[in-house]
N, C-alpha and C positions, 0 to 999 in steps of 0.2 A: 566522490561528491554527494552520497546520498544514502539513505537507508531503504529497506523495502517495506515502506508503509503507504496506505492510501487512506483517503478520509472520506467521511460522509458528513454532510451538515445536519448535525441532529438539534434537538430543543435544548441540549446543555453544552452548545459550542462546538459539537463535532467529536466525533471518535477517530482514532487511528489504528487500523488493522495491525495486529501482530501476530497473527496465527489463524489458520482453518483447520477445525475438526474433520479428520477424513474418515475416520471408522474406529468402532469398538475393537479392543484388543484383548484377547483371552476371557476369562470369566470373571475376574475382579473387579471391573469397573473402570480399567484404564481406557483410553482412548490414543489414536495415533493422532499427532498434531504436525501439520506442516507449518515451518516457522517462517515468518514474515516480516522478522525484525533483525537488528543488528545487536540488540541489547539483550544478552541471556538472561538479565534478571528479571525481565519480565515474567518468566516462566518459574522463578526459584519458589519453594515452597511457602505458602502464605501470602504470595502475591493475588493481588485479586484483578481479574479480567470481567469485561463485558462480554455476555455470551448472547449473540444476534443470529437467528434462525434464518436459513435460506440465503445468505450471502448479504445480509442487510446495510453491511459497511458501504456496498457501492450501490445502494438503492434507497429509496425513501423508507425510514424507519416504520417499523409495523407498531402501532400503538400498544404498550405493553409487552410487547415481544422479548426486550432486552430483560436479561436478569445476572446477578452478579455471581460468579463462581471465583473460590478461592482454592489456588493449588495445594493439595495434600503432598503429591509426590511427584518426582519427573526423573526420567532417565533417557538416555540417548537410544535410538532405535533405528538404524537404515537410514540416516540421512535426516531423520525427523525426530520427535520426542514421543516419549510414552509418557502422559499425565493422568493422575487420578486427582479428581477434584473432590473437595469435603462432601460427605453426603452421597456420593457417587461409589457404591460397594459392589455392583452385580452388571452382567452384560446387558440387561434392559435398560438401566439407567444410564449406561453408556452409550447405548444406542439411539436414546433420546437426543444426545448432544450432536449426533452426527449431520455433517453438512453445514454446520453453524461456522460463523466467523468468531473469533475472540479479538477483543479490541481493548484500549484503553482511553480515557477521555484525552481529547488534544491537549488539555492543559496540562497534563502529566508528562507530556514530552519535552525535554528540554531543548533550548535554543541549540542548532548546531554549531560548529565551529565556523568561525568567520570564512566566506567563500564556500561554503557547502550548504547542501539542500537537502531535505528529506524529500521522499518521491512524492509524498501527499501534498507538499508545498506546491510542487511544479505541477502536479495535475490541475487541468483547467485553465492554466495561464494562456492567455492570449499572446501569439508570436509574431513579431513583426521585424520584417528585413529592411534594413537600411535601404537597398535599391528597389525590391519587389514589392514592399509595403506589407500589408496583411497577411499572414499566411493562414492564420486558422487558430485554434486551441489543441493545447497537448492533451491528448485522449488515452495514452499509454506509454510507458518508459521501458525499453528494453536494454538489458545489460548483455554486452558480449565482450569477447578478448579486446575489442577496439574502444572500449568505455561505452558510457551512457548514450542512448540514442532517445530524442525526444520524438514520439509519433504524433505529427500534427495534423488535423482534420480541418478542411475548410475549403469552401468554393467547389465542393465535388471531388476533392483530391485527398490523398493521403502520401504526407512527406515525412520521412525519417530525417530529423535535423539532430548532427552531432552536437552533443553540450559539451563543448571544449572551449577553454579559455579564449584561444585563438579568435574564435566566432562570436563570442559573447561581448555585447557592449553593455547590456544593463539587465540585470534581474531583480524584479521587484515583487516578491512574493505576497506583499501585503496588498498591493495593488492588481496582483494576478498579472503582470506584464513580463514579458521577455522580449529584448530588443537583440537582433543578431545581425550581422555582416557575414553573409554567406558567400563562398567564393563564387565566381561567374560560373554557369553552367550547372551547378549543384542542383538546383531546385529543378530544372528540366531533366536532368539524367535519374533524380532518384524520386520522382513523383510517380503515383499510381492513381488511377482515377476509380472511384467507388461506384 
């Protein structure tokens, strides 16, 4: 039902996280990138990405901190990618990219198929149950063998809510609202206090 993306509100309409630079690899300017998108074309040679230092996609952007990078080469490496960007030809240049998030403008993300949602669209949505009322806001999404869980925080509690069609009544990503009808006892059984 979703891709692995998150968003930050930026001055340009927001960005969508597509990867994280973990560390340099070797001496030739390559970096190890953890992929956070289901779209492999995001890292094709010639693709442009926004580089944001220090995890800026989840925080308020630092003025002037973003810069555009162009993918020069890419290859798979142990569940991640090894990427060289134009102009980055040595380990020192690659080390300057360490720890940054790679993103694309939110406007560059195509609409998902009907009935599916990107993670960044669900983050921040207010969740309301038909019986219990307001539960809080989606602060995290977890994927496991059973499907997607929305981690909802509100009222001093943390609640994993299964994102399954049988519980969903309405999803309004534009209005940042999700209405659910959870089974009796689920809220009490699954709530943890923070």
